[in-house]
C-alpha positions in Angstrom: 0.2 0.0 0.0 1.4 3.4 -0.7 1.8 5.8 1.4 0.1 9.6 1.1 2.6 12.1 0.2 3.3 13.5 3.4 6.3 16.4 2.3 5.9 20.2 3.0 4.3 21.7 0.1 7.2 24.1 0.1 9.8 21.0 -0.1 7.5 19.6 -3.4 9.2 19.9 -6.7 7.0 21.8 -9.5 6.0 18.8 -10.9 5.1 17.6 -7.9 2.6 20.1 -7.1 1.4 19.6 -10.1 0.7 16.0 -9.6 -0.8 16.8 -5.9 -3.3 19.4 -7.6 -4.8 17.1 -10.4 -4.9 14.0 -7.9 -6.7 16.3 -5.6 -9.3 18.0 -7.1 -10.5 15.1 -9.4 -10.8 13.5 -12.7 -12.6 16.1 -14.5 -11.1 18.8 -13.3 -7.7 17.5 -13.8 -9.0 16.4 -17.5 -10.0 20.3 -18.0 -6.3 21.1 -16.7 -4.9 18.9 -19.2 -6.5 20.6 -22.3 -4.2 23.6 -22.1 -1.0 21.3 -21.9 1.2 20.2 -24.7 2.0 16.4 -24.5 5.2 16.4 -23.3 3.8 17.9 -20.2 1.1 15.6 -20.1 3.5 12.9 -19.9 5.7 14.1 -17.8 2.7 14.6 -15.2 0.8 11.4 -15.9 4.2 9.8 -14.6 4.1 11.8 -11.2 0.3 11.2 -11.1 1.2 7.5 -11.4 3.6 8.1 -8.3 1.3 9.9 -6.2 -1.3 7.7 -5.9 -3.2 9.5 -2.9 -2.0 12.7 -0.8 -2.5 14.1 3.0 -4.7 16.4 3.4 -2.5 18.6 4.8 -0.2 18.2 1.8 -3.1 19.1 -0.6 -4.6 21.7 1.4 -1.3 23.5 1.2 -0.5 23.1 -2.2 -4.2 24.6 -3.1 -3.4 27.8 -0.9 0.0 28.0 -2.9 -2.1 27.9 -6.3 -4.5 30.4 -5.1 -1.9 33.0 -3.6 0.0 32.7 -7.1 -3.3 33.3 -9.1 -3.7 36.2 -6.9 -0.6 37.7 -7.3 -1.0 37.0 -11.0 -3.8 38.9 -10.7 -2.3 42.2 -8.7 0.1 42.3 -11.4 -1.9 42.8 -14.0 -3.7 45.1 -12.4 -1.6 47.5 -11.0 2.2 45.9 -11.8 4.9 44.8 -9.6 4.7 47.4 -6.7 1.0 47.1 -6.4 1.2 43.4 -6.3 4.0 43.4 -3.6 2.1 46.1 -1.8 -1.4 44.4 -1.5 0.6 41.0 -1.0 2.2 42.8 2.3 -1.0 43.9 3.9 -2.6 40.8 3.3 0.0 38.0 4.3 3.0 40.0 5.8 6.1 41.1 4.0 8.0 38.1 4.2 4.9 35.6 3.1 4.6 38.3 0.1 8.2 37.8 -0.7 8.0 34.2 -1.0 4.9 34.3 -3.4 6.1 36.9 -5.5 9.8 34.4 -5.8 7.6 31.7 -7.2 6.7 34.3 -9.9 10.3 35.6 -10.7 10.2 34.0 -13.9 7.4 35.9 -15.1 8.3 39.4 -13.7 11.5 39.3 -15.1 9.9 38.0 -18.5 8.6 41.5 -18.6 11.7 44.1 -17.7 8.9 47.3 -18.5 6.1 45.8 -15.8 6.5 49.0 -13.7 4.5 50.8 -16.3 1.5 48.8 -16.3 -0.3 51.5 -14.4 1.5 54.3 -15.9 -0.8 56.7 -18.0 -0.4 56.5 -22.2 0.2 59.9 -21.7 3.1 59.7 -19.3 4.6 57.0 -21.3 4.9 59.2 -24.2 6.2 62.1 -22.7 9.2 59.8 -21.3 9.7 58.7 -25.1 9.3 62.1 -26.9 13.1 62.6 -27.3 13.9 58.9 -27.9 14.8 57.1 -31.3 12.2 55.5 -33.0 13.9 52.6 -32.7 13.8 52.9 -28.7 10.4 53.8 -28.7 9.5 50.5 -30.5 11.2 48.2 -28.8 9.5 49.8 -25.5 6.0 49.2 -27.3 7.0 46.0 -28.1 7.9 45.1 -24.4 5.1 46.9 -22.6 3.3 44.7 -20.3 0.1 44.8 -22.1 -0.9 45.6 -25.8 -3.5 47.2 -24.8 -1.3 49.8 -23.4 1.2 49.7 -26.1 -1.8 50.4 -28.6 -3.0 53.3 -26.5 0.9 54.8 -26.3 0.8 54.6 -30.2 -2.6 55.8 -30.8 -0.9 58.8 -29.1 2.1 59.1 -31.0 1.9 61.5 -34.0 0.8 60.1 -37.4 4.3 60.3 -38.6 5.5 58.4 -35.9 3.0 55.8 -35.8 4.0 54.3 -39.2 7.6 54.6 -38.2 7.1 52.7 -34.9 4.9 50.2 -36.7 6.9 49.3 -39.2 10.0 48.9 -36.7 8.0 47.0 -34.4 7.0 44.3 -37.7 10.9 44.5 -38.5 12.0 43.7 -35.1 13.8 40.4 -34.7 15.2 40.0 -31.2 16.6 42.4 -28.8 19.4 42.0 -26.6 17.8 41.0 -22.9 20.6 43.3 -21.2 19.4 46.0 -23.8 16.0 46.1 -22.5 16.7 45.9 -19.0 19.0 48.8 -19.3 16.4 51.2 -21.0 14.0 49.7 -19.1 16.1 50.8 -15.9 16.8 53.9 -17.4 12.9 54.7 -17.8 12.0 53.6 -14.5 14.5 55.8 -13.3 13.7 58.5 -15.1 9.7 58.3 -13.6 10.9 58.6 -10.1 12.9 61.3 -10.9 9.8 63.0 -12.5 7.9 62.3 -9.6 10.3 63.2 -6.7 10.9 66.8 -8.5 7.1 67.5 -8.8 6.5 66.6 -5.1 9.3 68.8 -4.4 8.1 71.5 -6.6 4.5 71.4 -5.5 4.9 70.2 -2.1 2.5 70.6 0.9 -1.2 69.1 1.5 -2.9 71.7 -0.5 -1.0 70.3 -3.5 -1.6 66.6 -2.9 -5.4 66.9 -1.9 -5.6 68.9 -5.6 -3.2 65.9 -7.3 -5.7 63.2 -5.4 -8.8 65.4 -6.5 -7.8 64.7 -10.2 -6.6 60.9 -9.7 -8.7 57.7 -10.1 -10.2 56.2 -7.3 -7.5 53.6 -7.4 -4.7 56.3 -6.9 -6.8 57.8 -3.9 -7.3 55.0 -2.1 -3.9 53.5 -2.3 -2.4 56.7 -1.3 -4.6 57.6 1.7 -4.4 53.8 2.7 -0.5 54.0 2.9 -0.3 57.5 4.8 -2.9 56.0 7.2 -1.0 53.3 8.1 2.5 55.5 8.0 1.5 58.7 9.3 -2.1 58.7 10.5 -2.6 62.7 11.3 -0.9 63.6 7.7 -3.7 61.2 6.2 -6.7 62.8 8.3 -5.3 66.3 7.0 -5.2 65.4 3.7 -8.7 63.8 3.4 -9.9 66.5 5.1 -9.5 68.3 1.7 -11.0 65.8 0.0 -14.5 64.3 -1.6 -14.6 60.4 -1.4 -17.4 58.4 -3.1 -18.6 57.4 0.7 -19.0 61.7 1.6 -21.8 61.6 -0.6 -23.5 60.4 2.9 -23.6 63.9 4.3 -24.9 66.1 2.0 -28.2 66.9 1.9 -31.1 65.4 -0.3 -31.5 68.4 -2.3 -27.7 67.6 -3.5 -27.8 64.1 -4.1 -31.2 65.1 -6.3 -28.7 67.4 -8.6 -26.1 64.7 -8.6 -28.9 61.9 -9.5 -29.3 64.5 -12.7 -25.8 64.3 -13.7 -24.8 61.1 -13.5 -25.7 58.1 -16.1 -28.1 55.7 -14.6 -26.1 52.7 -16.3 -23.4 53.8 -13.8 -25.0 53.9 -10.2 -25.2 49.9 -10.3 -21.5 49.5 -10.1 -20.4 52.7 -8.2 -22.9 51.0 -5.4 -21.1 47.9 -5.5 -19.9 47.4 -2.3 -20.9 50.6 -0.7 -21.6 51.0 2.7 -25.4 50.7 3.4 -25.7 54.2 4.4 -24.5 55.4 1.1 -26.9 53.1 -0.7 -29.6 54.1 1.2 -28.6 57.9 0.7 -29.1 57.3 -3.4 -32.2 55.2 -2.9 -33.9 57.6 -1.4 -34.0 60.2 -3.3 -35.2 58.2 -6.2 -38.4 57.8 -7.3 -40.0 54.3 -6.1 -39.5 52.4 -9.5 -36.5 53.7 -9.9 -35.2 52.6 -6.7 -36.9 49.2 -7.4 -35.1 48.9 -10.4 -31.7 49.8 -9.2 -32.3 47.1 -6.3 -32.9 44.7 -8.8 -30.3 45.6 -11.1 -27.6 45.4 -8.1 -28.7 42.1 -6.6 -28.5 40.4 -10.0 -25.4 42.2 -11.4 -22.2 39.2 -11.2 -19.0 39.8 -9.5 -16.9 42.9 -10.6 -13.6 43.9 -10.9 -12.9 46.5 -7.8 -11.5 48.5 -10.7 -14.5 48.8 -12.8 -16.9 49.7 -9.3 -14.1 52.3 -8.7 -14.2 53.6 -12.2 -17.8 54.5 -11.5 -17.6 55.8 -8.6 -15.0 58.3 -9.9 -17.7 59.3 -12.5 -20.2 59.9 -9.6 -17.0 61.7 -8.0 -16.3 63.8 -10.6 -20.0 65.3 -11.1 -20.2 66.2 -7.7 -17.1 68.3 -8.0 -18.5 69.8 -11.1 -21.0 70.7 -9.3 -19.1 71.8 -6.8 -17.0 74.2 -9.0 -20.1 75.7 -10.6 -21.4 76.9 -6.9 -24.4 74.4 -6.9 -24.0 72.3 -4.1 -21.1 72.7 -1.0 -19.5 69.8 0.0 -18.6 68.5 3.3 -15.2 67.0 2.8 -13.5 63.6 4.6 -15.8 61.8 6.4 -14.6 58.3 4.9 -11.9 56.2 5.7 -9.6 55.0 3.1 -10.2 51.1 1.7 -7.3 50.0 -0.1 -8.8 46.4 -0.6 -8.9 45.2 -4.8 -10.2 42.2 -6.5 -13.6 41.3 -7.0 -16.9 42.6 -5.5 
């Protein structure tokens, strides 16, 4: 009788972990995994599974946990880049565990030297590349962490440059990894220098508040959460000068009704996804009975949404609020809400 695998997950090889996973999840799910593997990998995994007739529950649980952690880390990297992934993981599982998870993804991360640009606006990347040689621009675009980002950058280049860069990308064969890493390193250094310079030149809580008021929801939350952890007093001072989505609860009914007229009705179910009951009630109580019923129904049957999508909808509501404030139509009471830096699906 074969004994169950008893080694802790960290002591197992990658192939053994894959076998443990396939044995643990059952034949149907394992067959689904096999559909995505090449013949050589299938053969290797089949042999390993044959050598793994049973698995201790604690080992299976450990491997499952590792798979989920790795998948989550992949998602964080895709959402906001390596730095963002590290920050989220450190908050969730601590610095040591976060480093362990990210180490497992070292090959994936290393394969994209420009990962640090994933969360950068296309306009910023275009500004960095403005004085670069066309071949350098082509190389950067070809190595950006997503084709969508590369497309947005290409769209914002002058028409003449677009055709030149596109041709160079098409004719590009292979680039030296060292050259790619060097260009990426220079760009990352420039980015950090610009950020430091802008902060030094602007300076002050008021300036930061103005920047955050113009930033997207994710940027605003991440910075407020970081400040709350590192310098609570500074965070409170910055937050007191901001208006965030949750601050809607402090507005009077007339202001809410004005805001609802400015906001696309399609954005409301998304914006209220994951919002506090007080915020949802404030919105629903200022709608017609039929409108409120339809909104509740749409929220109830809406599938899970990426937090980024929800925050984009909330940002549009906040933009409408700030537009009304600029027009003098309402006066805001700022800083009543906390800063939630969570991420994922809600």
